C-alpha positions in Angstrom: 82.8 79.7 106.8 83.1 83.3 105.4 80.5 85.3 103.4 82.0 84.6 100.1 82.1 80.9 100.8 78.6 80.2 101.9 76.2 78.3 99.8 73.0 78.9 98.5 69.9 77.5 100.6 67.6 75.2 99.3 65.6 76.4 96.3 61.8 77.2 96.9 59.2 78.8 94.7 57.4 81.6 95.6 55.4 81.4 98.8 53.9 85.2 99.7 54.9 89.0 99.3 57.2 91.4 101.3 57.4 95.0 100.3 60.8 94.2 99.8 60.6 91.6 97.4 57.6 93.0 95.3 59.8 96.1 95.1 62.6 93.3 93.6 60.1 92.2 90.8 59.5 95.8 90.0 63.3 96.6 89.8 64.4 93.2 88.2 62.6 89.7 88.0 65.9 88.0 87.4 67.0 89.6 90.9 63.6 88.4 92.4 64.3 84.9 91.1 68.0 85.2 92.5 66.8 85.8 95.9 64.0 84.3 96.3 64.0 80.8 94.3 67.8 80.3 93.9 68.0 82.1 97.4 71.9 82.8 96.3 73.9 84.6 99.0 74.6 88.2 99.4 77.5 90.2 100.5 76.3 92.2 104.0 77.2 96.2 103.0 78.0 98.9 105.6 75.3 100.9 104.8 72.6 98.6 105.1 74.2 97.0 108.3 74.3 100.9 109.3 70.8 100.9 109.0 70.0 97.6 110.8 72.1 98.9 113.4 70.1 102.3 114.0 66.8 100.7 113.6 67.7 98.6 116.6 68.6 101.6 118.5 65.7 103.3 117.9 63.0 100.3 118.9 65.2 99.9 122.5 65.0 103.4 123.4 61.5 103.0 124.0 62.1 100.6 126.5 63.3 103.5 128.7 61.0 105.5 130.6 59.8 108.7 128.2 62.3 111.2 130.6 65.3 109.1 129.5 64.9 108.8 125.6 67.3 111.3 125.2 70.0 111.8 122.2 73.1 111.7 124.6 71.2 108.3 125.7 70.4 107.3 122.2 74.0 107.7 120.8 75.6 105.6 123.8 73.4 102.6 122.7 75.1 102.3 119.4 78.3 100.6 120.6 76.2 97.9 122.4 73.9 97.6 119.7 76.7 96.7 117.5 78.2 94.3 119.8 74.6 92.5 119.9 74.3 92.6 116.3 78.0 91.1 116.1 76.9 88.0 118.2 73.8 87.2 116.4 75.4 87.7 113.0 79.1 87.2 113.2 79.8 87.5 109.5 79.0 91.1 109.8 82.8 91.4 111.1 83.8 90.8 107.9 82.8 94.4 106.9 85.8 95.5 108.7 88.3 92.7 108.5 90.4 95.0 107.0 90.6 97.8 109.2 93.8 96.7 111.8 93.6 100.4 113.2 89.9 100.1 113.8 89.5 103.4 111.8 86.9 102.5 109.3 84.7 101.2 112.0 85.0 104.2 114.2 83.9 106.2 111.2 81.2 103.9 110.7 79.9 104.0 114.0 79.9 107.6 114.2 78.1 107.9 111.1 75.2 105.7 112.8 75.5 107.9 116.0 75.0 111.1 113.7 72.1 109.7 112.3 70.3 108.7 115.5 70.9 112.1 117.0 69.3 113.5 113.7 66.2 111.6 114.4 65.8 114.0 117.1 65.2 116.9 115.5 62.6 115.0 113.4 60.4 113.5 116.5 60.2 114.0 120.2 60.2 110.2 121.8 59.5 111.5 125.0 55.9 112.1 123.7 55.6 109.1 122.1 54.2 105.5 123.4 54.3 103.6 120.2 51.3 100.9 120.1 54.0 98.6 118.2 57.7 98.1 117.4 59.3 95.9 114.8 55.8 94.0 114.4 55.5 91.3 111.8 52.1 91.4 110.4 50.8 88.6 107.9 47.3 88.3 106.0 45.7 86.6 103.4 43.9 88.5 100.6 40.4 87.0 99.3 42.7 85.6 96.4 44.9 83.4 98.6 47.6 85.9 98.1 49.6 86.4 101.2 51.4 89.3 102.5 53.7 89.7 105.0 56.4 92.5 106.3 57.7 94.3 109.6 56.5 97.4 110.4 59.3 99.8 112.0 56.9 101.6 114.5 52.8 101.6 115.0 51.3 104.8 117.0 47.8 105.0 118.1 46.0 108.1 119.0 43.4 107.8 122.1 40.9 108.5 119.3 42.1 105.0 117.9 43.7 106.7 114.9 46.7 104.8 113.3 49.8 105.9 112.5 52.4 104.0 110.8 55.9 104.9 110.9 58.9 103.6 109.1 62.5 104.8 109.5 64.9 104.9 106.7 68.8 106.0 107.1 69.1 107.4 103.6 68.0 110.4 101.7 64.5 111.3 101.0 63.8 110.9 97.4 63.1 113.4 95.0 59.1 114.3 94.6 59.1 112.4 91.0 60.2 109.4 92.9 58.0 109.5 95.9 55.3 107.0 94.5 57.8 104.0 95.0 59.2 105.3 98.1 55.3 105.2 99.4 54.4 101.7 97.7 55.7 99.9 101.0 53.5 102.3 103.3 50.7 101.7 101.5 51.4 97.7 101.4 51.3 97.9 105.1 48.5 100.1 105.3 46.5 97.4 103.3 47.7 94.8 105.7 46.6 96.8 108.8 43.4 97.9 107.4 42.6 94.3 107.0 43.9 93.0 110.0 42.7 95.8 112.5 39.4 97.2 110.2 40.8 100.5 109.7 42.4 102.4 107.4 45.7 104.1 108.7 45.0 107.8 109.6 48.8 108.4 108.4 52.0 107.0 106.6 55.1 108.6 107.8 58.5 107.9 106.5 61.0 109.4 108.5 64.6 109.7 106.5 67.5 110.2 108.8 70.0 110.6 106.0 68.4 113.9 104.9 66.6 115.1 108.0 63.4 114.9 106.6 59.7 113.3 107.1 57.2 112.6 104.4 53.8 111.7 105.2 50.8 110.9 103.6 47.1 110.3 104.5 45.7 107.2 102.6 42.0 106.6 101.8 40.6 103.3 101.0 40.2 104.0 97.1 44.4 103.8 97.7 44.3 100.5 99.5 42.6 99.0 96.6 44.8 100.3 94.3 47.7 99.0 95.6 45.7 95.7 96.4 45.2 95.4 92.5 48.8 95.9 91.7 50.0 93.3 94.3 47.7 90.7 92.4 49.1 91.7 89.1 52.6 91.3 90.3 51.8 88.1 92.0 50.1 87.0 88.4 53.6 88.0 87.0 55.3 86.1 89.5 53.3 83.1 89.1 53.8 83.1 85.0 57.4 83.6 85.4 57.6 80.6 87.9 55.8 78.3 85.8 58.0 79.0 82.5 61.2 79.7 84.1 61.5 83.0 82.1 63.3 85.8 84.6 64.7 88.5 82.4 66.9 91.3 83.8 66.0 94.6 84.1 69.0 96.9 83.7 69.0 99.8 85.7 71.9 102.1 87.3 71.0 100.4 89.9 72.8 97.2 88.6 76.4 98.7 90.2 75.2 97.6 93.4 73.9 94.0 92.9 75.7 91.0 94.1 75.1 88.9 91.3 76.3 90.4 88.3 78.9 87.4 88.0 75.6 85.2 87.1 73.8 88.1 85.1 73.6 87.9 81.4 73.4 91.4 81.1 76.5 91.3 82.6 78.2 88.2 80.4 77.1 85.8 83.1 75.4 82.8 83.5 72.4 82.4 85.5 72.3 78.9 87.9 70.2 76.0 86.3 66.3 77.0 87.0 66.0 74.8 90.1 62.3 74.3 90.1 60.0 72.1 87.7 57.5 73.6 85.5 54.9 74.4 88.5 51.9 76.1 89.1 52.1 78.6 92.1 49.5 79.1 94.5 49.3 80.9 97.4 50.0 78.1 100.6 46.5 76.9 102.2 46.1 79.2 105.6 47.3 77.5 108.4 45.7 80.2 111.0 41.8 81.0 111.3 41.1 84.8 111.0 42.8 87.2 108.2 46.0 87.1 109.7 48.2 88.4 112.6 50.2 90.8 113.9 53.0 89.3 115.8 56.2 90.9 117.7 59.2 90.4 115.1 61.9 88.3 117.0 63.9 90.5 119.2 66.2 93.0 118.0 70.0 91.8 118.3 
């Protein structure tokens, strides 16, 4: 079955928040509904898939001894990781279905290799021994709201200081947009604070597209602010789920949205709202303690 023929998954009420889904709601409530409740299928994009590929290479590079973590070695891993990605997600082959000579694919892989190589100008992997890579984290706030996500890398110094690192294959945002970029990182800092009992010493965004590193040293007040923001977001999501009122919020990002055909801003009609009027409550935790920190499923 091709990507265009895939049917939506079974609808469901929101159960938790991740940084991506929180950002979706802030960007456009209707987009959040399409992704979380209707679970409409989306076509894979070359840019997002390249990001997945680069992340896989940077994660697996740390399986090698420190002395072998070189730029040539990392670049050489790109084709193999692409094959592994295709094995796990065959639909990604459709990205280059109309590329009989393989020129587009070759250029796409070359760009992935350049992004990987640029990372070596920003960090030295021979001097790093991450405590965690591609780590799934989950915690439940006192309110009952469950937060979850996957952290690219966690470094821990001998003194116990924690650094959260996230790789971005795009360009660093302009200064006026950096608060939005740091939202994801403070989200993770809040989760780590609850799980480990420490405020991360540093949050670090590594932008491979522009060769820049954005850092921020959070304090407890930052985490309290992001928690209040998340609670307000969840209340808005709860209300929209109960009423079925998911309003589109047009922005310049609409041009990249897969769901314009069913968006009223573009003359479309959304699917019939699939949920009864319900009260959205965070699920009862089936685990003791404040949450968990687990390795993410193995990278393809």
